[in-house]
C-alpha positions as CSV (number, residue, x, y, z in Angstrom):
1,M,3.1,20.0,9.5
2,S,4.8,17.3,7.7
3,K,5.0,17.4,3.9
4,T,2.1,16.2,2.3
5,L,2.6,12.3,0.8
6,K,1.3,12.2,-2.5
7,G,1.6,10.2,-5.6
8,V,2.4,6.5,-6.2
9,F,3.2,4.6,-3.1
10,P,3.7,1.1,-4.1
11,A,3.1,-1.8,-1.8
12,L,6.0,-3.8,-1.6
13,P,5.9,-7.5,-1.5
14,T,8.2,-9.8,0.7
15,P,10.2,-11.7,-1.5
16,F,11.0,-15.3,-0.4
17,R,13.1,-18.3,-1.6
18,E,11.9,-21.5,-2.3
19,D,12.2,-22.7,1.1
20,L,10.1,-19.6,2.2
21,S,13.0,-17.9,4.0
22,V,12.7,-14.0,3.5
23,D,15.2,-13.2,0.4
24,Y,16.7,-9.8,1.9
25,A,18.9,-9.5,-1.5
26,A,15.8,-9.8,-3.6
27,L,13.9,-7.3,-1.5
28,K,16.9,-4.4,-2.0
29,R,16.0,-5.1,-5.6
30,V,12.5,-4.6,-5.4
31,V,13.2,-1.1,-3.6
32,E,15.8,-0.2,-6.5
33,F,13.2,-1.4,-9.1
34,A,10.4,0.7,-7.3
35,I,12.5,3.8,-7.2
36,S,13.9,3.7,-10.6
37,A,10.2,3.1,-12.1
38,G,9.4,6.6,-10.8
39,A,7.6,6.1,-7.3
40,H,7.2,9.0,-5.2
41,G,7.2,6.9,-1.7
42,L,7.1,3.2,-0.7
43,L,4.9,1.5,1.8
44,A,6.7,-1.4,3.7
45,V,5.1,-4.6,5.2
46,D,1.8,-4.2,4.0
47,M,-0.7,-6.8,2.8
48,P,1.2,-7.6,-0.2
49,G,4.3,-7.8,2.0
50,E,2.7,-10.7,3.7
51,F,3.3,-9.1,6.8
52,F,1.0,-11.6,8.9
53,T,3.3,-14.3,8.0
54,L,6.5,-12.7,9.3
55,T,8.1,-13.2,12.7
56,D,8.6,-10.0,14.6
57,D,12.5,-10.2,13.8
58,E,11.9,-10.6,9.9
59,R,9.1,-7.9,10.0
60,R,11.8,-5.6,11.6
61,N,14.5,-7.0,9.5
62,C,12.2,-6.0,6.4
63,V,11.6,-2.5,7.4
64,E,15.3,-2.0,8.0
65,V,16.2,-3.0,4.8
66,I,14.0,-1.1,3.2
67,L,14.8,2.2,4.9
68,E,18.4,1.5,4.6
69,T,18.2,0.7,0.8
70,V,15.9,3.9,0.2
71,A,18.6,6.0,2.0
72,D,16.1,8.8,2.1
73,R,15.6,9.1,-1.6
74,V,11.7,8.7,-1.0
75,P,9.4,8.7,1.9
76,V,8.8,5.5,3.2
77,A,5.5,4.9,5.1
78,V,5.7,1.6,7.6
79,N,2.7,-0.7,7.9
80,V,2.5,-1.2,11.9
81,S,-1.1,-3.3,11.9
82,A,-0.8,-6.2,14.3
83,A,-3.3,-8.3,16.4
84,S,-2.7,-6.3,19.7
85,E,-2.5,-2.6,20.7
86,E,0.7,-3.5,22.1
87,Q,2.5,-4.9,18.9
88,S,1.6,-2.2,17.0
89,F,3.0,0.5,19.2
90,F,6.1,-1.6,19.1
91,F,6.3,-1.7,15.6
92,A,5.5,1.9,15.3
93,K,8.5,3.0,18.0
94,H,10.7,0.8,15.5
95,A,9.4,2.7,12.3
96,V,10.2,5.8,14.1
97,H,13.4,4.9,15.2
98,M,14.6,3.7,11.5
99,G,13.4,7.1,10.1
100,A,10.3,6.3,8.5
101,A,8.1,9.2,7.1
102,A,4.5,8.0,8.2
103,I,2.7,4.8,9.5
104,V,0.2,2.7,8.2
105,T,-2.8,1.0,10.3
106,T,-5.9,-0.8,10.9
107,P,-7.3,-1.1,14.6
108,P,-6.0,-4.3,15.9
109,F,-7.1,-7.5,14.2
110,F,-7.1,-10.3,16.8
111,R,-11.1,-9.5,16.8
112,V,-13.7,-7.1,15.5
113,Q,-12.9,-3.8,17.5
114,S,-16.0,-1.4,18.6
115,P,-15.8,2.1,18.2
116,A,-14.7,3.1,21.3
117,R,-12.0,0.4,21.2
118,I,-10.8,2.0,17.7
119,E,-10.8,5.7,19.4
120,K,-8.7,4.4,22.3
121,Y,-6.1,2.7,19.8
122,F,-5.7,5.8,17.8
123,R,-5.7,8.0,20.8
124,Q,-2.9,6.1,22.2
125,L,-0.9,5.7,19.2
126,N,-1.0,9.4,18.5
127,Q,0.8,9.8,21.6
128,V,3.5,6.9,21.1
129,T,4.4,8.8,17.6
130,D,4.8,12.1,16.2
131,L,4.8,10.7,12.7
132,P,1.7,11.1,10.5
133,I,-0.7,8.5,10.6
134,I,-2.5,6.9,8.0
135,A,-5.7,5.4,9.3
136,Q,-6.7,2.2,7.0
137,N,-9.9,1.0,6.7
138,S,-9.4,-2.3,5.2
139,P,-12.5,-4.7,6.8
140,E,-12.3,-7.4,3.8
141,N,-8.8,-8.2,4.6
142,L,-8.1,-7.1,8.3
143,G,-11.6,-7.5,10.0
144,T,-12.7,-4.0,11.6
145,A,-14.5,-1.2,9.5
146,I,-13.9,2.3,10.3
147,D,-17.4,4.3,9.2
148,V,-17.0,7.7,7.9
149,V,-18.4,9.4,10.8
150,L,-15.7,7.6,12.9
151,Q,-13.0,8.3,10.4
152,E,-13.7,11.9,10.7
153,K,-13.8,11.6,14.3
154,L,-10.2,10.2,14.3
155,V,-9.1,13.2,11.9
156,R,-10.4,15.7,14.4
157,E,-9.3,14.1,17.8
158,N,-6.0,13.1,16.9
159,V,-3.6,15.9,15.4
160,N,-1.1,12.9,14.1
161,V,-4.4,11.4,12.2
162,Q,-3.7,13.2,8.7
163,Y,-4.7,10.7,6.1
164,L,-7.4,8.0,5.3
165,M,-6.7,5.0,3.5
166,E,-9.7,3.2,1.8
167,E,-9.6,-0.4,0.8
168,C,-12.8,-1.7,0.6
169,S,-15.8,-2.5,-2.1
170,A,-17.8,0.4,-1.5
171,A,-14.5,2.6,-1.6
172,Q,-15.5,5.0,-4.1
173,L,-18.6,6.1,-2.2
174,L,-16.6,6.4,1.0
175,I,-14.1,8.9,-0.7
176,S,-16.8,11.0,-1.4
177,D,-18.5,11.1,1.9
178,V,-15.1,11.3,3.6
179,L,-13.6,14.3,1.8
180,R,-16.9,16.1,2.4
181,R,-16.5,15.3,5.9
182,V,-12.7,16.2,6.6
183,R,-11.8,18.9,4.1
184,G,-10.8,21.7,6.0
185,I,-9.6,20.0,9.5
186,P,-6.3,21.4,9.9
187,N,-4.4,18.3,10.4
188,F,-5.8,16.3,7.4
189,E,-3.8,15.9,4.4
190,A,-5.3,13.3,1.9
191,V,-7.2,10.2,1.4
192,A,-5.4,7.5,0.1
193,V,-6.6,4.3,-1.9
194,G,-5.5,0.6,-2.1
195,S,-6.9,-2.3,-3.4
196,C,-4.3,-2.4,-6.2
197,C,-5.5,1.0,-7.3
198,Q,-8.1,-0.8,-9.9
199,M,-10.2,2.5,-10.2
200,M,-7.4,4.9,-9.7
201,L,-8.6,7.0,-12.8
202,H,-12.1,7.4,-11.1
203,D,-10.6,7.8,-7.5
204,Y,-8.5,10.6,-8.7
205,Y,-11.4,12.7,-10.2
206,R,-13.1,12.0,-6.6
207,G,-10.0,13.9,-5.3
208,V,-7.8,10.9,-4.2
209,R,-4.2,11.9,-4.3
210,L,-2.3,8.9,-2.7
211,F,-2.2,5.8,-4.2
212,V,-0.9,2.6,-3.2
213,P,-0.9,-0.4,-5.8
214,Q,1.3,-3.3,-5.9
215,A,5.0,-2.7,-7.0
216,E,4.8,-4.9,-10.3
217,M,3.5,-2.2,-12.6
218,T,4.9,0.9,-10.8
219,D,5.8,2.6,-13.9
220,L,2.8,2.0,-15.6
221,F,0.7,4.0,-12.5
222,V,3.4,6.7,-12.5
223,D,2.4,7.3,-15.9
224,L,-1.0,7.6,-15.5
225,W,-0.5,9.6,-12.3
226,D,1.7,11.8,-14.6
227,A,-1.3,12.2,-17.2
228,L,-3.7,13.0,-14.4
229,E,-1.4,15.7,-12.6
230,S,-0.7,17.3,-16.3
231,G,-4.3,17.6,-17.3
232,D,-4.2,15.2,-20.3
233,E,-7.4,13.3,-19.8
234,Q,-6.8,11.4,-23.2
235,K,-3.4,10.4,-22.1
236,A,-4.6,9.3,-18.7
237,M,-7.3,7.2,-20.6
238,D,-5.1,5.4,-22.4
239,C,-2.6,4.6,-19.6
240,Y,-5.6,3.3,-17.6
241,R,-6.9,1.2,-20.6
242,I,-3.7,-0.6,-20.4
243,I,-3.4,-0.9,-17.1
244,A,-7.2,-2.1,-16.3
245,P,-7.1,-5.9,-18.1
246,V,-4.1,-6.6,-16.2
247,L,-5.5,-5.7,-13.0
248,M,-8.8,-7.6,-13.8
249,F,-7.1,-10.5,-14.9
250,G,-5.1,-10.8,-11.7
251,S,-7.9,-9.7,-9.3
252,A,-8.5,-12.9,-7.6
253,Y,-4.8,-13.4,-7.5
254,Q,-3.1,-10.3,-6.4
255,R,-0.3,-11.9,-4.7
256,S,0.6,-14.2,-7.4
257,L,0.0,-11.7,-10.2
258,S,2.7,-9.3,-8.4
259,K,5.0,-11.9,-7.7
260,E,5.0,-13.7,-11.1
261,M,5.1,-10.5,-12.7
262,L,8.2,-9.1,-10.8
263,R,10.0,-12.2,-11.5
264,R,9.3,-11.7,-15.3
265,R,10.7,-8.5,-15.0
266,G,14.1,-10.2,-13.5
267,I,13.3,-8.3,-10.1
268,I,12.9,-11.5,-8.0
269,D,13.9,-15.0,-8.4
270,T,10.8,-17.1,-7.3
271,A,7.0,-16.5,-6.9
272,A,7.0,-18.1,-3.7
273,M,4.6,-17.3,-1.0
274,R,3.6,-17.8,2.4
275,E,0.2,-17.2,2.5
276,S,-1.2,-20.5,1.4
277,S,-4.9,-19.7,1.6
278,K,-4.5,-17.3,-1.5
279,P,-4.9,-18.7,-5.0
280,V,-2.1,-19.2,-7.4
281,F,-1.8,-19.1,-11.2
282,D,-1.9,-22.4,-12.7
283,E,-0.4,-23.0,-16.1
284,I,-2.9,-21.5,-18.4
285,Q,-2.8,-18.3,-16.5
286,L,0.9,-18.2,-16.3
287,Q,0.8,-18.4,-20.2
288,E,-1.6,-15.6,-20.1
289,L,0.4,-13.6,-17.9
290,D,3.3,-13.9,-20.4
291,Y,1.0,-12.7,-23.2
292,W,0.4,-9.3,-21.0
293,V,4.0,-9.1,-20.0
294,E,4.7,-8.9,-23.4
295,Q,2.0,-6.2,-24.3
296,L,3.5,-4.2,-21.6
297,K,7.2,-4.0,-22.0
298,P,7.1,-1.0,-24.3
299,R,5.9,0.7,-21.6
300,F,8.2,-0.2,-18.8
301,R,10.6,2.1,-17.8
302,V,13.1,-0.3,-15.9
């Protein structure tokens, strides 16, 4: 059994130049920033990484740059979600070859998948790789919900499905139900949450031990994690009070918040995004972000 993944695993953005080509030098800086900020691990090419806008070559290159830059200092989970099973298996094999610590995946998102097809996908993926699999329930982002009964079944029937990741509007209720169902299954390790970890304080008290925020405030999330792990509830609440207003401010502009803040922190050169369907900050919001960055500066580690 692998060592349990736990703590703060920021989902890395993919930096782009103004012409929307991938800025691999900036990606290396993001990796170094996250590690210096105290990240316990990293998540590569997930939703904040705009993986769905990358070519296959760019996606593989990003994974290679991230893992080579990390150089085994922290574990790296790699997202292998794709439109088809074949693509996912292709990216999973590449992640194994590059030395990933785990793979993260939703069911194929070309169309909504039936429970039978979801079972088949994870059964086949379980045979493709010996890496721990984090089964990602992200219906609002990638199309297919995995209900709690099916999540339990995936863990029971696939030895490598060791983590369940909740990313939906009803995540808090699912977390409690899922944990009741899967505790005691030998291969089960942990429930993870993403969705920018807006409810990290509450999710921790429900039993979550693997958190996947965006990268721009890694150090603040690590401070919150440290307070929770030490049992200092007052410090944890103080940390959460600092993070929560910023997350609320950027809730509808998550990619824009992440890249604009990373640019202000000197990590990336531009806030360019390929995901044109998502809203971006206007001048008023950019001015408000300047305010929040100034408020947060005393808590930055990097």
